[in-house]
Rosetta silent file (secondary structure, phi, psi, omega in degrees, C-alpha in Angstrom):
SEQUENCE: XXXXXXXXXXXXXXXXXXXXXXXXXXXXXXXXXXXXXXXXXXXXXXXXXXXXXXXXXXXXXXXXXXXXXXXXXXXXXXXXXXXXXXXXXXXXXXXXXXXXXXXXXXXXXXXXXXXXXXXXXXXXXXXXXXXXXXXXXXXXXXXXXXXXXXXXXXXXXXXXXXXXXXXXXXXXXXXXXXXXXXXXXXXXXXXXXXXXXXXXXXXXXXXXXXXXXXXXXXXXXXXXXXXXXXXXXXXXXXXXXXXXXXXXXXXXXXXXXXXXXXXXXXXXXXXXXXXXXXXXXXXXXXXXXXXXXXXXXXXXXXXXXXXXXXXX
SCORE:     score description
SCORE:     0.000 S_00000001
   1 L     0.000  124.537  179.036   71.443   77.808  124.374 S_00000001
   2 L   -79.870  172.127 -172.885   71.922   74.093  123.650 S_00000001
   3 L   -71.125  151.094  177.145   72.474   72.550  120.178 S_00000001
   4 L  -112.407  171.716  178.118   69.280   71.623  118.253 S_00000001
   5 L  -100.939  153.927 -172.223   68.447   68.783  115.902 S_00000001
   6 E  -127.381  139.155  170.128   67.927   69.104  112.206 S_00000001
   7 E   -77.100  126.087  169.606   65.746   67.317  109.579 S_00000001
   8 E   -98.074  123.095  177.690   67.607   66.008  106.534 S_00000001
   9 E   -81.938  136.030 -177.190   65.484   65.674  103.440 S_00000001
  10 L   -82.335  160.712  172.660   66.113   62.702  101.078 S_00000001
  11 E  -115.381  137.389 -176.372   67.118   62.726   97.393 S_00000001
  12 E  -109.987  148.256  171.927   65.364   60.058   95.210 S_00000001
  13 E  -138.025  136.671  169.285   66.696   58.357   92.205 S_00000001
  14 L   -64.417  147.570  176.601   65.107   56.101   89.530 S_00000001
  15 L  -142.999  138.742 -177.756   66.898   52.767   89.139 S_00000001
  16 L   -67.172  -22.998  175.944   66.377   50.330   86.359 S_00000001
  17 L   -93.147    0.547 -167.421   66.361   47.514   89.081 S_00000001
  18 E   -84.034  154.232  177.804   64.095   49.484   91.434 S_00000001
  19 L  -119.435 -167.380  179.299   60.619   48.904   92.838 S_00000001
  20 L   -96.010   -0.904 -167.429   57.865   50.743   94.754 S_00000001
  21 H   -66.336  -36.878 -174.609   58.509   49.390   98.246 S_00000001
  22 H   -62.623  -44.391  173.770   60.275   52.432   99.550 S_00000001
  23 H   -55.896  -42.404 -173.549   57.315   54.672   98.524 S_00000001
  24 H   -74.919  -43.054 -172.424   54.868   52.211  100.131 S_00000001
  25 H   -65.971  -45.472 -167.233   56.944   51.635  103.308 S_00000001
  26 H  -110.514  -13.414 -176.658   58.003   55.284  103.988 S_00000001
  27 L    79.427   14.847 -176.494   55.483   57.323  102.162 S_00000001
  28 L   -72.745  143.055 -171.486   57.961   59.036   99.876 S_00000001
  29 L  -113.959  130.176 -177.408   56.525   60.962   97.141 S_00000001
  30 L  -163.595  149.613  177.473   58.070   61.410   93.702 S_00000001
  31 L   -82.306   -4.944  177.313   57.217   61.807   89.954 S_00000001
  32 L   -61.047  158.738  175.068   59.898   59.136   89.088 S_00000001
  33 L   -61.365  -40.391  171.497   58.885   55.818   87.604 S_00000001
  34 L  -147.457  169.098  166.107   60.284   54.324   90.927 S_00000001
  35 L  -107.716   80.984  179.348   62.283   55.352   93.849 S_00000001
  36 L   -65.118  -42.226 -177.335   64.929   52.615   93.388 S_00000001
  37 E  -134.566  144.730 -175.755   67.347   54.532   95.723 S_00000001
  38 E  -130.445  106.097  176.255   66.769   56.995   98.413 S_00000001
  39 E   -87.249   98.700  178.217   69.769   58.954   99.578 S_00000001
  40 E   -66.677  -33.432 -179.400   68.964   59.666  103.255 S_00000001
  41 E  -148.046  113.962  169.693   72.372   61.469  103.854 S_00000001
  42 L  -157.652  148.478 -169.021   74.601   62.656  100.966 S_00000001
  43 E  -147.489   61.051 -176.486   76.399   65.826  100.455 S_00000001
  44 E  -109.574   98.913 -162.912   78.020   65.856   97.031 S_00000001
  45 L   -60.598  129.975 -179.275   77.736   69.587   95.892 S_00000001
  46 L    88.485  -11.844 -174.011   76.273   69.781   92.417 S_00000001
  47 L  -130.525  -86.970 -178.340   75.357   66.136   92.064 S_00000001
  48 E  -117.166  130.866 -163.964   73.536   64.474   94.925 S_00000001
  49 E  -164.719  105.634 -179.177   72.952   66.770   97.914 S_00000001
  50 L   -72.904  157.849  173.379   70.294   66.466  100.640 S_00000001
  51 E   -97.025  147.623  171.413   68.509   69.520  101.985 S_00000001
  52 E   -95.774  118.090 -170.833   68.479   70.631  105.614 S_00000001
  53 L   -63.192  -43.334 -174.184   64.968   71.595  106.308 S_00000001
  54 L   -68.509  -28.401 -176.649   65.509   74.091  109.202 S_00000001
  55 L  -108.667   -5.978  179.165   68.157   76.160  107.366 S_00000001
  56 L    55.816   40.731  177.119   67.043   75.743  103.773 S_00000001
  57 E  -122.578  158.806  167.767   70.556   74.752  102.814 S_00000001
  58 E   -70.038  154.608 -176.202   72.209   71.943  100.943 S_00000001
  59 H   -68.273  -29.608 -175.622   73.889   69.468  103.366 S_00000001
  60 H   -76.391  -26.064  178.402   77.264   70.129  101.624 S_00000001
  61 H   -86.281  -36.552  174.508   76.954   73.867  102.310 S_00000001
  62 H   -52.742  -37.498  178.061   75.475   73.240  105.872 S_00000001
  63 H   -64.658  -41.358  179.687   78.644   71.382  106.757 S_00000001
  64 H   -77.873  -39.336  175.858   80.749   74.517  106.039 S_00000001
  65 H   -74.270  -13.823 -177.194   78.326   77.111  107.528 S_00000001
  66 L  -132.610   38.043 -173.151   77.747   74.982  110.630 S_00000001
  67 H   -54.531  -40.318 -168.289   81.228   73.359  110.949 S_00000001
  68 H   -59.792  -26.595 -179.142   81.130   73.674  114.759 S_00000001
  69 H   -81.704   -4.172  177.123   78.310   71.068  114.793 S_00000001
  70 L  -110.571  -45.196 -175.387   80.490   68.457  113.000 S_00000001
  71 L    49.483   35.249 -176.324   83.957   69.104  114.241 S_00000001
  72 L   -83.847  153.836  175.281   85.294   66.722  111.576 S_00000001
  73 L   -95.365   26.639 -173.170   88.821   66.495  110.392 S_00000001
  74 L  -118.402  155.696 -177.819   87.704   66.323  106.663 S_00000001
  75 L   -68.133  -35.832 -179.505   87.502   69.070  103.992 S_00000001
  76 L  -123.936  162.298 -178.112   83.777   67.888  103.223 S_00000001
  77 L   -65.932  127.807 -155.794   80.981   66.257  105.092 S_00000001
  78 L   -87.762  -16.461 -165.106   82.393   62.717  105.348 S_00000001
  79 E  -116.833  160.683  174.492   79.492   60.211  105.471 S_00000001
  80 E  -143.186  165.532  167.959   76.390   58.877  103.382 S_00000001
  81 E  -153.070  130.886 -176.688   73.547   56.659  103.962 S_00000001
  82 E  -140.765  126.436  166.924   71.193   55.400  101.174 S_00000001
  83 E   -79.877  154.665  177.736   68.177   53.045  100.948 S_00000001
  84 E  -149.648  147.791  179.012   67.499   50.887   98.071 S_00000001
  85 E  -133.812  115.579  179.830   64.566   48.497   96.958 S_00000001
  86 E  -105.120  143.008  176.228   65.369   45.962   94.249 S_00000001
  87 L  -120.399  -15.020  163.274   62.815   44.029   92.256 S_00000001
  88 L  -132.159  160.411 -174.458   65.615   42.663   89.975 S_00000001
  89 L   -60.683  144.765  164.398   69.404   42.119   90.832 S_00000001
  90 L   -65.189  161.163  169.593   71.739   45.140   90.797 S_00000001
  91 L   -63.150  150.028  177.292   74.617   45.087   88.374 S_00000001
  92 E   -77.464  126.888 -166.283   77.743   43.146   89.273 S_00000001
  93 E  -146.243  170.589  168.158   80.029   45.848   90.280 S_00000001
  94 E  -142.724  162.220  178.457   83.041   47.085   92.358 S_00000001
  95 L  -115.414  131.438 -178.829   83.882   50.320   94.136 S_00000001
  96 L   -75.388  165.025  168.404   87.463   51.563   93.810 S_00000001
  97 L   -79.942  176.821 -173.662   89.692   52.716   96.628 S_00000001
  98 H   -62.284  -41.736 -170.759   90.414   56.416   97.150 S_00000001
  99 H   -67.063  -38.782 -178.432   93.787   56.343   95.394 S_00000001
 100 H   -75.785  -49.544  175.536   92.441   54.709   92.172 S_00000001
 101 H   -51.596  -47.527  177.855   89.255   56.775   92.168 S_00000001
 102 H   -66.474  -37.361 -171.866   91.016   60.119   92.568 S_00000001
 103 H   -77.988  -28.679 -176.359   93.637   59.355   89.977 S_00000001
 104 H  -102.227  -28.284 -176.169   91.065   58.135   87.426 S_00000001
 105 H  -130.656    3.739 -175.155   87.773   59.980   88.144 S_00000001
 106 L    48.550   41.325  171.911   88.832   62.827   90.554 S_00000001
 107 L  -132.287  170.653  176.961   86.445   61.343   93.031 S_00000001
 108 L   -83.816  151.734  169.227   86.555   59.383   96.283 S_00000001
 109 L   -69.988  178.649 -169.994   86.249   55.557   96.413 S_00000001
 110 L  -149.543   84.843  172.236   83.349   53.982   98.103 S_00000001
 111 L   -67.218  157.970 -178.285   83.549   50.956  100.647 S_00000001
 112 E  -126.196  139.445  163.829   79.944   49.750  101.456 S_00000001
 113 E  -125.993  134.850 -169.775   78.238   48.446  104.590 S_00000001
 114 E  -130.134  122.304  172.120   74.795   47.114  103.912 S_00000001
 115 E  -111.666  132.689 -173.673   72.031   46.363  106.339 S_00000001
 116 E   -90.414  107.371 -179.142   69.070   44.333  105.115 S_00000001
 117 E   -69.215  -42.552 -174.650   65.765   45.925  106.279 S_00000001
 118 E  -155.183  161.502  173.920   63.381   43.431  104.715 S_00000001
 119 L    87.379  168.216 -179.825   63.275   40.516  102.370 S_00000001
 120 E  -136.338  126.542 -177.216   65.178   37.269  101.689 S_00000001
 121 E  -158.168 -151.804  164.036   67.342   36.726   98.771 S_00000001
 122 E  -131.218  166.243  173.995   70.839   36.146   97.600 S_00000001
 123 E  -138.288  149.844  177.921   73.702   38.470   96.787 S_00000001
 124 E   -73.813  123.007 -176.812   76.688   38.325   94.645 S_00000001
 125 E  -147.561  108.405 -179.745   79.786   38.625   96.935 S_00000001
 126 E    80.936 -163.871 -171.947   83.466   38.034   95.945 S_00000001
 127 E  -161.995  169.895  179.728   84.249   35.573   93.030 S_00000001
 128 L  -101.796    9.401  176.550   85.887   32.209   92.357 S_00000001
 129 L   -81.472  140.030 -176.633   88.899   33.271   90.305 S_00000001
 130 L   -92.154  -16.980 -173.788   92.304   32.401   91.836 S_00000001
 131 L  -149.116  164.856 -179.642   94.249   34.917   89.874 S_00000001
 132 H   -66.427  -32.980 -179.589   93.807   38.186   87.840 S_00000001
 133 H   -64.467  -53.958 -174.053   94.584   36.126   84.595 S_00000001
 134 H   -64.173  -41.626  179.187   91.832   33.634   85.361 S_00000001
 135 H   -54.243  -52.220 -177.105   89.433   36.450   86.351 S_00000001
 136 H   -59.388  -49.127  177.623   90.060   38.249   83.015 S_00000001
 137 H   -48.059  -58.795  178.679   89.767   34.955   81.185 S_00000001
 138 H   -65.198  -25.036  175.306   86.382   34.144   82.702 S_00000001
 139 H   -73.913  -38.785 -176.450   85.044   37.693   82.023 S_00000001
 140 H   -67.502  -32.004  178.786   86.086   37.448   78.399 S_00000001
 141 L   -89.688    1.574  177.978   84.273   34.124   78.025 S_00000001
 142 L    60.611   30.103 -173.489   81.235   35.455   79.884 S_00000001
 143 L   -88.715   63.089 -170.442   81.529   32.495   82.266 S_00000001
 144 H   -68.235  -32.106 -177.445   79.492   34.094   84.923 S_00000001
 145 H   -66.447  -27.949  173.253   78.262   30.858   86.335 S_00000001
 146 H   -86.917  -35.722 -173.841   81.803   29.835   87.443 S_00000001
 147 H   -74.159  -59.683 -170.592   83.116   33.417   88.182 S_00000001
 148 E   -73.598  132.403 -177.374   80.344   34.708   90.442 S_00000001
 149 E  -111.871  134.121 -167.865   79.835   33.701   94.037 S_00000001
 150 E  -127.556  141.617  168.541   76.566   34.049   95.835 S_00000001
 151 E  -114.323  147.147  172.770   75.539   34.047   99.437 S_00000001
 152 E   -82.647  154.560  177.679   72.061   34.014  100.896 S_00000001
 153 E  -143.997  150.384 -169.951   70.780   37.169  102.806 S_00000001
 154 E  -145.651  164.565  168.600   67.790   38.009  104.919 S_00000001
 155 L   -45.075  132.600  176.083   66.207   40.808  107.076 S_00000001
 156 L    89.454   -7.189  178.331   68.537   41.665  109.914 S_00000001
 157 L   -86.582  164.408 -178.988   71.911   40.678  108.127 S_00000001
 158 E  -139.423  128.337  176.362   74.712   43.016  107.675 S_00000001
 159 E  -123.816  140.680  177.569   77.471   42.766  105.102 S_00000001
 160 E  -103.521  126.995 -178.910   80.690   44.649  104.885 S_00000001
 161 E  -117.802   90.033 -171.509   81.931   45.244  101.257 S_00000001
 162 L   -66.926  161.998  179.118   85.407   46.608  101.249 S_00000001
 163 L   -52.101  137.097 -176.745   86.954   48.624   98.325 S_00000001
 164 L    84.242   -3.941  178.009   87.452   46.238   95.415 S_00000001
 165 L   -79.555  121.458  169.849   84.908   43.624   96.388 S_00000001
 166 L   -68.595  135.369 -179.401   82.867   42.329   93.553 S_00000001
 167 E  -161.855  160.237  173.719   79.248   42.374   94.459 S_00000001
 168 E  -156.097  134.357  177.201   75.500   42.665   93.471 S_00000001
 169 E   -91.326  146.899 -170.902   72.438   42.751   95.621 S_00000001
 170 L   -84.025  179.457 -178.962   69.757   40.324   94.697 S_00000001
 171 L   -76.417  149.496  175.014   66.058   40.866   93.949 S_00000001
 172 L    64.302   45.362  167.832   63.098   41.753   96.268 S_00000001
 173 E  -124.040  161.738  174.041   64.971   43.258   99.133 S_00000001
 174 E  -125.606  130.971 -173.298   64.984   46.572  100.979 S_00000001
 175 E  -142.442  166.323  171.525   68.250   47.710  102.352 S_00000001
 176 E  -134.556  135.514  177.506   70.256   50.731  103.659 S_00000001
 177 E  -113.998  142.191  176.936   73.912   51.360  102.849 S_00000001
 178 E  -116.389  150.105 -179.848   76.543   53.195  104.575 S_00000001
 179 E  -170.941 -179.866  165.015   79.628   54.617  103.361 S_00000001
 180 E   -67.903  166.257 -176.516   81.981   57.563  103.032 S_00000001
 181 L   -75.962   83.674 -170.453   80.398   60.497  101.152 S_00000001
 182 L  -153.123  161.090 -178.236   81.023   59.226   97.696 S_00000001
 183 L  -151.648   78.122 -177.908   79.159   57.888   94.584 S_00000001
 184 L  -139.065  118.807 -174.487   81.405   55.761   92.279 S_00000001
 185 L  -128.531  133.084  174.087   80.608   52.507   90.770 S_00000001
 186 E  -113.084  116.826  179.732   82.326   50.396   88.051 S_00000001
 187 E   -89.635  133.506 -175.003   79.996   47.915   86.492 S_00000001
 188 E   -99.694  -47.095 -174.437   81.330   44.449   85.225 S_00000001
 189 E  -146.234  145.662 -178.485   78.026   42.782   84.109 S_00000001
 190 L  -144.523   38.749  164.150   74.409   43.871   84.031 S_00000001
 191 L    59.773   23.467  178.033   72.539   40.783   82.525 S_00000001
 192 L    71.162   22.149 -177.739   72.332   42.489   78.989 S_00000001
 193 L   -79.119  156.956 -176.279   69.765   45.099   80.223 S_00000001
 194 E  -108.079  156.943  169.265   69.052   48.094   78.248 S_00000001
 195 L   -73.693  170.064  175.792   68.589   51.730   79.487 S_00000001
 196 L   -57.258  -30.169  174.015   64.999   53.211   79.060 S_00000001
 197 L   -75.413   -4.096  178.201   66.193   54.645   75.822 S_00000001
 198 L    98.096   -8.167 -177.591   67.059   51.324   74.360 S_00000001
 199 L   -85.524  150.275  171.168   70.861   51.769   74.625 S_00000001
 200 E   -58.094  144.181  176.349   73.178   49.203   76.503 S_00000001
 201 L   -72.692  143.939 -172.333   74.078   50.092   80.059 S_00000001
 202 L   -70.827  132.558  171.982   77.608   51.382   80.323 S_00000001
 203 L  -109.699  169.028 -177.594   80.158   48.846   81.716 S_00000001
 204 L  -144.001   59.806 -174.875   83.587   49.590   82.955 S_00000001
 205 H   -56.443  -41.259 -176.846   85.538   46.230   82.475 S_00000001
 206 H   -67.997  -41.611  177.608   88.975   47.552   82.355 S_00000001
 207 H   -62.952  -41.009  178.417   88.593   49.558   85.513 S_00000001
 208 H   -60.089  -49.851  179.970   87.050   46.491   87.345 S_00000001
 209 H   -51.427  -37.135  177.387   89.979   44.347   86.143 S_00000001
 210 H   -79.370  -17.550 -176.654   92.346   46.912   87.701 S_00000001
 211 H  -108.054  -23.833 -167.459   90.421   47.321   90.926 S_00000001
 212 L   -70.783  133.162  179.457   89.032   44.034   91.770 S_00000001
 213 L   -67.517  126.186  177.467   90.318   42.015   94.803 S_00000001
 214 L  -136.753  130.395   -9.580   91.849   38.722   93.798 S_00000001
 215 L   -72.599  171.263 -176.975   91.462   36.169   95.318 S_00000001
 216 L  -163.164   69.578  175.650   88.172   37.026   97.133 S_00000001
 217 L  -123.440   23.690 -174.642   86.224   33.734   97.842 S_00000001
 218 L  -129.117   -6.812 -179.507   85.985   33.812  101.622 S_00000001
 219 L   -60.460  139.754 -176.992   84.016   37.059  102.564 S_00000001
 220 L  -139.070  176.088  174.910   80.863   36.318  104.638 S_00000001
 221 L   -63.722  159.338 -172.930   78.227   38.316  106.523 S_00000001
 222 L   -87.995  136.747  174.963   79.339   40.165  109.588 S_00000001
 223 L   -82.594  120.275 -170.173   78.577   38.403  112.948 S_00000001
 224 L  -103.784  152.731 -174.824   76.616   41.013  114.946 S_00000001
 225 L  -134.760   84.668 -176.478   76.640   41.397  118.744 S_00000001
 226 L   -62.526  159.707  168.633   73.784   43.622  120.033 S_00000001
 227 E  -147.687  155.186 -173.479   74.020   45.056  123.561 S_00000001
 228 E  -106.606  129.827  174.191   71.549   46.858  125.901 S_00000001
 229 E  -153.029  137.082  173.525   72.262   50.063  127.572 S_00000001
 230 L    46.653   44.723  169.245   69.850   52.872  128.916 S_00000001
 231 L    81.256    9.080 -179.929   66.835   51.249  127.442 S_00000001
 232 E  -117.252  145.162  172.589   68.270   50.889  123.856 S_00000001
 233 E  -102.296  110.165 -172.672   69.433   47.740  122.080 S_00000001
 234 E  -113.199  134.342  177.830   72.441   48.907  120.107 S_00000001
 235 E  -120.904  120.356  178.932   74.143   46.966  117.309 S_00000001
 236 E   -89.295  119.115 -179.238   77.400   48.194  115.933 S_00000001
 237 E   -86.689  -49.219 -173.970   77.592   47.180  112.207 S_00000001
 238 E  -155.567  132.356  173.504   81.012   48.820  111.393 S_00000001
 239 E  -126.602  114.320 -173.403   83.542   51.102  112.963 S_00000001
 240 L  -137.284   90.504  179.873   86.272   52.374  110.749 S_00000001
 241 L   -59.328  142.450  178.120   87.865   55.653  111.992 S_00000001
 242 L    86.344   -8.384 -178.665   88.673   57.969  109.000 S_00000001
 243 L  -128.622  -87.562  165.975   86.086   56.275  106.771 S_00000001
 244 L  -159.365  158.137  170.037   82.635   55.697  108.412 S_00000001
 245 E  -129.861  148.621 -172.325   80.950   54.025  111.214 S_00000001
 246 E  -151.504  161.792 -177.125   77.271   52.701  111.441 S_00000001
 247 E  -175.974 -170.678  179.909   74.799   50.741  113.502 S_00000001
 248 E  -137.780  146.092  172.385   71.357   50.389  114.676 S_00000001
 249 E  -121.353  130.979 -171.122   69.432   51.390  117.714 S_00000001
 250 E  -117.837  124.099  169.195   66.279   49.709  118.865 S_00000001
 251 E  -123.425  135.703 -178.480   63.939   51.105  121.464 S_00000001
 252 L   -89.087  -42.751 -173.136   60.747   49.546  122.716 S_00000001
 253 L  -140.204  -73.620  175.099   59.362   52.465  124.831 S_00000001
 254 E  -126.320  137.379 -179.464   62.100   54.707  126.248 S_00000001
 255 E  -146.107  165.202  165.619   65.777   55.044  125.785 S_00000001
 256 E  -122.603  132.770  173.159   68.814   57.231  125.978 S_00000001
 257 E  -128.998  138.200 -174.137   71.594   57.278  123.407 S_00000001
 258 L  -138.729  148.958  159.845   74.798   59.348  123.592 S_00000001
 259 L  -159.191  159.228  179.895   77.980   59.649  121.546 S_00000001
 260 L   -78.956  -29.698 -178.614   80.531   62.254  121.161 S_00000001
 261 L   -75.920  154.554  161.982   80.643   62.413  117.431 S_00000001
 262 L   -58.727  158.594  176.623   78.009   63.930  115.165 S_00000001
 263 E  -161.303  154.614  174.497   75.546   61.375  113.688 S_00000001
 264 E  -111.458  126.089 -179.297   72.702   60.920  111.450 S_00000001
 265 E   -96.949  126.600  175.070   69.648   59.002  112.711 S_00000001
 266 E  -125.260  118.523 -178.088   67.301   57.354  110.010 S_00000001
 267 E   -81.673  121.401  177.471   64.109   55.717  111.331 S_00000001
 268 E  -100.533  -10.714  177.557   63.614   52.502  109.449 S_00000001
 269 E  -157.622  135.986  176.671   60.735   51.118  111.458 S_00000001
 270 E    95.410  179.063  168.498   58.210   52.768  113.862 S_00000001
 271 E  -140.093  155.423  176.949   57.321   56.277  114.982 S_00000001
 272 E   177.967 -148.972 -175.778   58.069   58.088  118.072 S_00000001
 273 E  -121.736  144.381  167.463   59.828   61.061  119.578 S_00000001
 274 E  -124.343  115.378 -168.689   63.629   62.178  119.421 S_00000001
 275 L    53.264 -125.660  172.588   63.857   64.677  122.133 S_00000001
 276 L  -102.911   28.062 -179.338   60.824   66.821  121.712 S_00000001
 277 E  -110.025  125.254  176.018   60.706   66.188  117.839 S_00000001
 278 E   -82.511  137.487 -178.856   58.111   63.836  116.501 S_00000001
 279 E  -132.654  154.917 -171.461   59.608   61.404  113.896 S_00000001
 280 E  -132.155  159.646  177.260   58.152   58.878  111.541 S_00000001
 281 L   -53.502  130.354 -177.117   59.581   55.953  109.572 S_00000001
 282 L   102.800  -11.412 -176.635   61.664   56.942  106.682 S_00000001
 283 L   -93.608  146.015 -179.199   62.835   60.308  108.237 S_00000001
 284 E  -119.930  136.240 -175.257   66.466   61.341  108.979 S_00000001
 285 E  -120.753  140.143  174.291   67.639   63.513  111.849 S_00000001
 286 E  -107.982  134.681 -178.211   71.165   65.144  112.232 S_00000001
 287 E  -120.501  119.484  179.284   72.430   65.185  115.753 S_00000001
 288 L   -63.135  167.300 -179.049   75.457   67.586  116.259 S_00000001
 289 L   -68.470  149.070 -176.956   78.703   66.445  117.887 S_00000001
 290 L    53.599   30.510 -171.179   78.736   66.679  121.824 S_00000001
 291 L   -73.812  -36.435 -177.161   75.026   67.053  121.848 S_00000001
 292 L   110.659 -172.977  174.898   74.664   64.992  125.064 S_00000001
 293 L   -51.401  128.486  177.280   72.092   62.297  126.134 S_00000001
 294 E  -110.375  131.130 -177.815   69.479   61.960  123.349 S_00000001
 295 E   -91.515  125.255 -178.763   65.950   60.840  124.466 S_00000001
 296 E  -117.556  120.866  176.504   64.240   58.263  122.218 S_00000001
 297 E  -118.743  138.407  177.083   60.557   57.608  122.861 S_00000001
 298 E   109.266  175.664  178.849   58.192   55.043  121.109 S_00000001
 299 E   -99.516  107.248  178.272   58.733   51.577  119.440 S_00000001
 300 E  -145.636  155.421  163.922   61.400   52.342  116.748 S_00000001
 301 E  -114.530  130.376  177.187   64.406   50.959  114.911 S_00000001
 302 E  -131.962  151.972  173.251   66.798   53.615  113.806 S_00000001
 303 E  -109.837  159.788  174.755   70.178   53.246  112.041 S_00000001
 304 E  -125.628  163.990  164.807   72.997   55.666  112.648 S_00000001
 305 E  -144.780  133.983 -174.326   75.943   56.782  110.526 S_00000001
 306 E  -153.677  176.423  179.291   78.792   58.806  111.791 S_00000001
 307 L  -132.178  130.474  169.786   82.521   59.511  111.320 S_00000001
 308 L   -98.724  128.932 -177.622   85.191   58.860  113.895 S_00000001
 309 L   -70.400  134.300  177.435   88.457   60.726  113.707 S_00000001
 310 L   -61.311  143.467 -177.642   91.442   58.459  113.378 S_00000001
 311 L   -77.204  132.582 -173.440   93.718   58.296  116.488 S_00000001
 312 L   -93.258    0.000    0.000   96.922   60.166  115.867 S_00000001
């Protein structure tokens, strides 16, 4: 008997900067004031954890009870994917590396890779400080106009945000973010916004100063190189064995996709069939490792996130 496919159900979060576009675009339903962020793939037990529809398990548990479907060299499910919709900019922030995150918060760090599904805006990426001393001085003087560095972004762009990179996504965009299975952010600046209860948003200035990459004024968008194979147009966004790998698959009518590792497919546009399973925009499907050729039918754009083992 061959391996089967599994529906992964999303987890929704309200965000102070979030809008309603994910609900409108994908039909997501929630009692939250907004779905600013939708975790399509995450498995953090007791925190953020998707459900596996066919087994009625949390994804963190599914990884252990069905380990043969992953064949990963990690103690926990290793990757994540999350959509977001901004109507105002996100906070200016960094994600620490694993060593710092584990020693200070007993959690993993979080490098980001972000694909812009829709919209046109700017994002804060890197900064203009030449040294840690200059960075600290500009922060203490709140000299954001001279410290923060902005680049334009639009639908179809992809940006790689390594550990320690200062960044903030701008307003009026829809994006999907890929990373290892983690959720740790240190905020530097949040435009003096208040939480819904009127309290100031928590900042982590000292941790940012300890983690931020300096200097960091050259990082740009990733130059993408799509290729066509078996009826699919495939774009590799990022491939980092031992951390995460991600990309996009576009099919106009019929295509075949195959890879050795397990992977999660999220339909970001269109409807169709994956094997004999009907899928719609906004849905996520888990494909076990060594599944073999995967049939894709319909006009669809799908993203994938997977984990490639480091070469020994």
